[in-house]
C-alpha positions as CSV (number, residue, x, y, z in Angstrom):
1,G,-40.9,21.3,-10.0
2,K,-38.1,23.2,-7.6
3,S,-35.5,20.8,-8.7
4,T,-36.6,20.9,-12.2
5,L,-36.6,24.8,-12.3
6,M,-33.0,24.5,-10.8
7,N,-32.0,22.3,-13.7
8,L,-33.1,24.7,-16.0
9,V,-31.5,27.7,-14.5
10,G,-28.3,25.5,-14.2
11,C,-28.5,24.5,-18.0
12,L,-28.6,20.9,-17.0
13,D,-32.1,20.8,-18.9
14,V,-33.3,22.9,-21.8
15,P,-37.2,23.7,-21.9
16,S,-39.4,21.6,-24.0
17,G,-41.4,24.7,-24.4
18,G,-41.2,28.5,-23.9
19,E,-38.0,30.1,-23.9
20,Y,-35.1,30.6,-21.2
21,T,-32.6,33.2,-21.8
22,L,-29.2,33.7,-19.9
23,E,-27.3,36.9,-20.2
24,N,-29.4,37.7,-23.2
25,R,-28.9,34.3,-24.9
26,S,-31.6,31.8,-25.7
27,V,-30.6,28.5,-23.9
28,N,-32.9,26.7,-26.0
29,K,-30.6,27.5,-29.2
30,L,-27.2,26.8,-27.7
31,T,-25.1,23.9,-28.5
32,S,-23.9,21.1,-25.9
33,N,-20.5,22.7,-25.9
34,E,-21.9,26.0,-25.3
35,L,-24.2,24.8,-22.4
36,A,-21.1,22.9,-20.8
37,D,-19.2,26.3,-21.0
38,I,-21.8,28.0,-19.2
39,R,-22.0,25.4,-16.5
40,N,-18.2,25.4,-16.0
41,T,-17.7,29.2,-15.8
42,K,-20.9,30.8,-15.1
43,I,-22.6,28.9,-12.7
44,G,-21.7,27.2,-9.3
45,F,-23.5,24.1,-8.0
46,V,-24.2,22.8,-4.5
47,F,-26.2,19.9,-4.4
48,Q,-28.1,17.6,-1.8
49,F,-25.5,15.1,-1.9
50,H,-21.9,16.4,-1.6
51,H,-20.4,14.6,-4.7
52,L,-16.7,14.8,-3.5
53,L,-14.1,12.5,-4.8
54,P,-13.2,10.4,-1.9
55,E,-9.7,9.7,-3.4
56,F,-8.6,13.4,-3.0
57,T,-8.3,15.7,0.0
58,A,-10.6,18.5,0.7
59,L,-7.9,20.9,-1.0
60,E,-7.4,18.8,-3.9
61,N,-11.4,18.8,-4.5
62,V,-11.5,22.8,-4.2
63,M,-8.7,22.9,-6.4
64,M,-9.9,20.9,-9.4
65,P,-12.2,23.5,-11.1
66,A,-9.4,25.8,-11.2
67,L,-6.9,23.2,-12.6
68,I,-9.7,22.6,-15.5
69,H,-9.5,26.3,-16.4
70,R,-5.6,26.0,-16.9
71,L,-4.6,27.9,-13.8
72,S,-1.2,26.6,-12.6
73,R,-1.2,24.1,-9.6
74,G,0.3,27.0,-7.3
75,E,-2.4,29.4,-8.3
76,A,-5.2,26.8,-8.0
77,R,-3.9,25.8,-4.4
78,D,-3.6,29.3,-3.1
79,R,-7.2,30.1,-4.3
80,A,-8.5,27.0,-2.8
81,R,-6.9,27.7,0.5
82,G,-8.6,31.2,0.5
83,L,-11.9,29.6,-0.3
84,L,-11.4,27.0,2.6
85,D,-10.6,29.8,5.2
86,I,-13.8,31.6,4.0
87,V,-16.1,28.6,4.8
88,G,-14.1,27.9,8.0
89,L,-12.2,25.0,6.8
90,A,-8.8,26.3,6.7
91,R,-7.3,23.2,8.2
92,A,-9.4,20.6,6.0
93,I,-6.3,19.6,4.2
94,S,-6.7,15.9,5.3
95,W,-8.1,12.9,3.6
96,I,-12.1,12.9,3.0
97,E,-12.6,9.3,4.9
98,N,-15.6,7.1,5.8
99,E,-16.4,8.0,9.5
100,D,-16.4,4.1,10.1
101,A,-13.3,3.5,8.5
102,R,-10.7,1.3,10.5
103,G,-7.2,0.8,10.0
104,L,-5.8,-2.7,9.3
105,E,-2.9,-3.6,11.6
106,L,-1.2,-5.9,8.9
107,L,-1.4,-6.6,5.5
108,E,0.3,-9.4,3.6
109,A,1.7,-9.0,0.0
110,I,0.0,-11.5,-2.0
111,Y,0.8,-12.1,-5.7
112,P,-1.3,-14.4,-7.8
113,E,0.3,-17.1,-9.9
114,T,-0.4,-15.4,-13.3
115,G,1.5,-12.3,-14.3
116,D,-1.4,-11.6,-16.8
117,A,-4.5,-9.4,-16.0
118,Y,-6.8,-11.0,-13.4
119,R,-9.6,-10.0,-11.2
120,I,-9.5,-10.4,-7.3
121,G,-12.8,-10.6,-5.6
122,I,-12.5,-9.5,-2.0
123,S,-15.7,-10.7,0.2
124,G,-16.6,-10.8,3.7
125,P,-19.3,-9.3,6.2
126,P,-19.7,-5.6,7.0
127,G,-16.9,-4.2,9.0
128,A,-14.4,-6.9,7.8
129,G,-12.2,-4.1,6.3
130,K,-12.8,-4.6,2.5
131,S,-12.9,-1.0,1.9
132,T,-10.3,0.1,4.1
133,L,-8.0,-2.4,2.1
134,L,-8.9,-0.6,-1.1
135,R,-8.3,2.7,0.3
136,L,-4.8,1.6,1.6
137,I,-4.2,0.4,-1.9
138,A,-5.1,3.5,-3.4
139,L,-3.0,5.6,-0.7
140,I,-6.2,7.3,0.6
141,E,-5.0,5.8,3.8
142,R,-1.6,4.8,5.0
143,P,-1.1,1.6,7.0
144,T,-0.2,1.7,10.5
145,S,2.2,-1.0,10.3
146,G,3.1,-3.7,7.6
147,Q,3.4,-3.2,4.3
148,V,1.4,-2.3,1.0
149,I,3.3,-3.3,-2.2
150,V,2.0,-2.4,-5.3
151,D,3.9,-2.7,-8.8
152,N,7.3,-3.4,-6.5
153,Q,6.6,-0.1,-4.7
154,N,6.1,0.3,-0.9
155,T,3.2,2.8,-0.5
156,R,4.5,4.0,2.7
157,R,7.5,5.3,1.1
158,V,5.6,7.4,-1.4
159,R,6.0,11.1,-0.6
160,R,3.1,13.2,-0.3
161,R,3.7,15.3,-3.5
162,K,4.2,12.0,-5.4
163,I,0.7,10.7,-4.4
164,P,-0.9,12.3,-7.6
165,K,1.3,10.6,-9.7
166,Y,1.0,7.4,-7.9
167,R,-2.8,7.5,-8.0
168,R,-2.9,8.1,-11.9
169,E,-1.8,4.4,-12.1
170,I,-4.8,3.3,-10.0
171,G,-8.5,3.8,-11.3
172,M,-11.1,3.8,-8.6
173,V,-14.9,3.0,-8.7
174,F,-17.0,3.8,-5.9
175,Q,-20.5,2.5,-4.8
176,D,-22.1,5.8,-4.9
177,Y,-20.9,6.6,-8.4
178,A,-19.4,10.1,-7.4
179,V,-20.5,11.5,-10.9
180,F,-20.9,15.1,-11.1
181,P,-24.6,16.3,-11.9
182,H,-23.6,19.3,-13.4
183,K,-21.3,17.8,-15.9
184,S,-22.1,15.8,-19.1
185,V,-21.4,12.1,-19.5
186,A,-18.1,13.2,-21.5
187,G,-17.4,15.9,-19.1
188,N,-17.3,13.5,-16.4
189,V,-15.0,11.2,-18.2
190,A,-12.8,14.0,-19.2
191,F,-12.8,15.4,-15.7
192,G,-9.1,13.8,-14.3
193,L,-7.4,14.4,-17.6
194,Q,-8.5,18.2,-17.6
195,T,-7.0,18.8,-14.2
196,R,-3.7,17.3,-15.6
197,K,-3.9,19.5,-18.6
198,V,-3.9,17.0,-21.2
199,K,-4.2,18.2,-24.8
200,R,-7.9,18.5,-26.0
201,A,-7.7,16.3,-29.0
202,E,-6.1,13.5,-26.6
203,I,-8.8,14.1,-24.1
204,E,-11.5,13.7,-26.9
205,R,-9.7,10.4,-28.0
206,R,-9.7,8.9,-24.6
207,V,-13.1,9.9,-23.5
208,Q,-14.5,8.3,-26.8
209,Q,-12.4,5.1,-26.3
210,A,-13.6,5.0,-22.6
211,L,-17.1,5.3,-23.4
212,T,-16.9,2.7,-26.1
213,L,-15.2,0.3,-23.7
214,V,-18.3,0.5,-21.2
215,H,-20.8,0.5,-24.1
216,L,-22.1,4.2,-23.7
217,D,-21.3,5.3,-27.4
218,G,-23.5,8.2,-28.3
219,L,-24.6,9.4,-24.8
220,G,-21.6,11.7,-24.2
221,D,-23.8,14.6,-24.4
222,R,-26.4,13.4,-21.9
223,M,-26.5,14.5,-18.3
224,P,-26.3,12.3,-15.5
225,H,-30.0,12.6,-14.4
226,Q,-30.9,11.3,-17.8
227,L,-29.2,7.9,-17.1
228,S,-30.2,4.8,-15.3
229,G,-28.1,3.9,-12.2
230,G,-26.2,1.2,-14.0
231,Q,-25.3,3.8,-16.7
232,Q,-24.3,6.3,-14.4
233,Q,-21.6,3.4,-12.6
234,R,-20.5,2.8,-16.1
235,V,-19.7,6.5,-16.4
236,A,-17.6,6.5,-13.1
237,I,-15.9,3.1,-14.6
238,A,-15.2,5.2,-17.8
239,R,-13.7,8.1,-16.1
240,A,-11.2,5.5,-14.3
241,L,-10.4,4.0,-17.7
242,A,-9.6,7.4,-19.4
243,N,-6.5,7.8,-17.1
244,K,-5.1,4.4,-18.5
245,P,-4.7,3.0,-14.9
246,E,-2.8,-0.3,-14.3
247,I,-5.2,-1.3,-11.7
248,I,-8.8,-0.7,-11.3
249,L,-10.2,-0.9,-7.7
250,M,-14.0,-1.1,-7.4
251,D,-15.8,-0.8,-4.1
252,E,-19.3,-2.5,-4.2
253,P,-19.9,-1.2,-7.6
254,A,-23.3,-3.1,-8.0
255,S,-24.8,-3.1,-4.7
256,A,-27.2,-0.2,-5.4
257,L,-28.3,-1.7,-8.7
258,D,-31.2,-3.7,-9.9
259,P,-30.3,-7.3,-11.2
260,I,-30.4,-6.2,-15.0
261,S,-27.9,-3.2,-14.3
262,T,-25.9,-5.5,-12.3
263,G,-25.5,-8.0,-14.9
264,K,-24.3,-5.3,-17.2
265,I,-21.6,-4.2,-14.9
266,E,-20.5,-7.7,-14.4
267,E,-20.5,-8.1,-18.3
268,T,-18.3,-4.9,-18.5
269,I,-15.8,-6.0,-15.7
270,E,-15.5,-9.4,-17.8
271,E,-14.5,-7.3,-20.9
272,L,-12.2,-5.0,-19.0
273,K,-10.4,-8.2,-17.6
274,K,-8.7,-8.7,-21.1
275,E,-6.7,-5.5,-20.3
276,Y,-6.7,-4.5,-16.6
277,T,-6.1,-6.1,-13.5
278,I,-9.3,-5.4,-11.3
279,V,-9.7,-5.7,-7.6
280,I,-13.4,-5.6,-6.6
281,V,-15.1,-5.5,-3.0
282,T,-18.4,-7.5,-2.8
283,H,-20.4,-8.4,0.1
284,N,-22.1,-10.9,-2.3
285,M,-20.5,-14.3,-2.3
286,Q,-22.4,-15.4,-5.4
287,Q,-21.1,-12.3,-7.2
288,A,-17.6,-12.9,-6.1
289,A,-17.7,-16.5,-7.5
290,R,-18.9,-15.1,-10.7
291,I,-16.6,-12.5,-11.5
292,S,-13.3,-13.1,-10.1
293,D,-10.3,-15.2,-10.9
294,Y,-9.0,-15.1,-7.2
295,S,-10.7,-14.7,-4.1
296,M,-10.0,-13.1,-0.7
297,F,-12.2,-13.5,2.4
298,M,-11.8,-11.3,5.2
299,Y,-13.2,-11.2,8.8
300,L,-12.7,-8.5,11.4
301,G,-9.7,-7.1,9.8
302,E,-8.1,-10.2,9.2
303,L,-7.3,-11.9,5.7
304,V,-8.6,-15.3,6.4
305,E,-8.0,-16.9,3.2
306,Y,-6.7,-16.2,-0.3
307,D,-6.9,-18.7,-3.3
308,K,-8.1,-19.3,-6.9
309,T,-11.8,-18.7,-6.7
310,K,-12.8,-22.1,-7.7
311,D,-10.6,-23.7,-4.9
312,M,-11.8,-21.5,-2.5
313,F,-15.2,-21.9,-3.0
314,T,-15.2,-25.7,-3.6
315,N,-12.7,-26.6,-0.9
316,P,-12.2,-23.6,1.6
317,R,-9.3,-24.4,4.0
318,D,-10.8,-22.0,6.9
319,R,-13.9,-22.9,8.7
320,R,-14.8,-19.3,8.8
321,T,-14.7,-19.0,5.0
322,E,-16.9,-22.2,4.7
323,E,-19.5,-20.5,7.2
């Protein structure tokens, strides 16, 4: 019951019997908005898993709560630098990266034949460079050579102060959800908008719209631990959608899910294809065949083959793809 007790103290759960008071207020009688306000302003959470956003630096991760509370970016940065210094991480301003990440020496610019929204499936064995490719597109990493062109923009020329604006055009969905346990479903989806100080009415509209797109209507007040793994992943997708990106990058979004939840994620991807270009990494070749319009096969950091999915799977040009 240790974690349950922490959930009650942190207002993540409300007791079904008895009464819990915080600052002389009965938690049982508080509305969901009042509970969210307590979680955001009165309680600090440190969980078993770090729940950092991989697309942001250590400094930016620490800054975000202050930005949500309407501090200026300069004030939030100064506060975050001070806190990092306290915990001995004053120099931790670099990207939060996978320890196994390997730089790709060369990337070719690839343009599908259609200008409409489409889905590109990136498949290949572990260590092929699939996730590294996504991080390069999202500017979590920079290429050591060659070019990454996104919407006619060379990412190597994007200055550091322009990176947040660049990343707003790209939605990122990770394998491990990266959903905040102390925020409600709606709070998770609204997070990026709050850091950008979007008006409350617009946030509420976009959150509802995003939840509708991923079929989570009516679940905005629930906490992540009350959801299935598949539902939590759809919360992560909704959070990406709320920022109205041009491209959505998905890194193994269904690898940790059961077959039923995987099917629902694939249905969501199929529906989103009508409006968004989606680049999805998967080690599952059958899944790549089901959900992508174009397919890319990578091996040991090399782009081996790229073609329409039907053509690549029925008539691969490279022996390594066929094998």
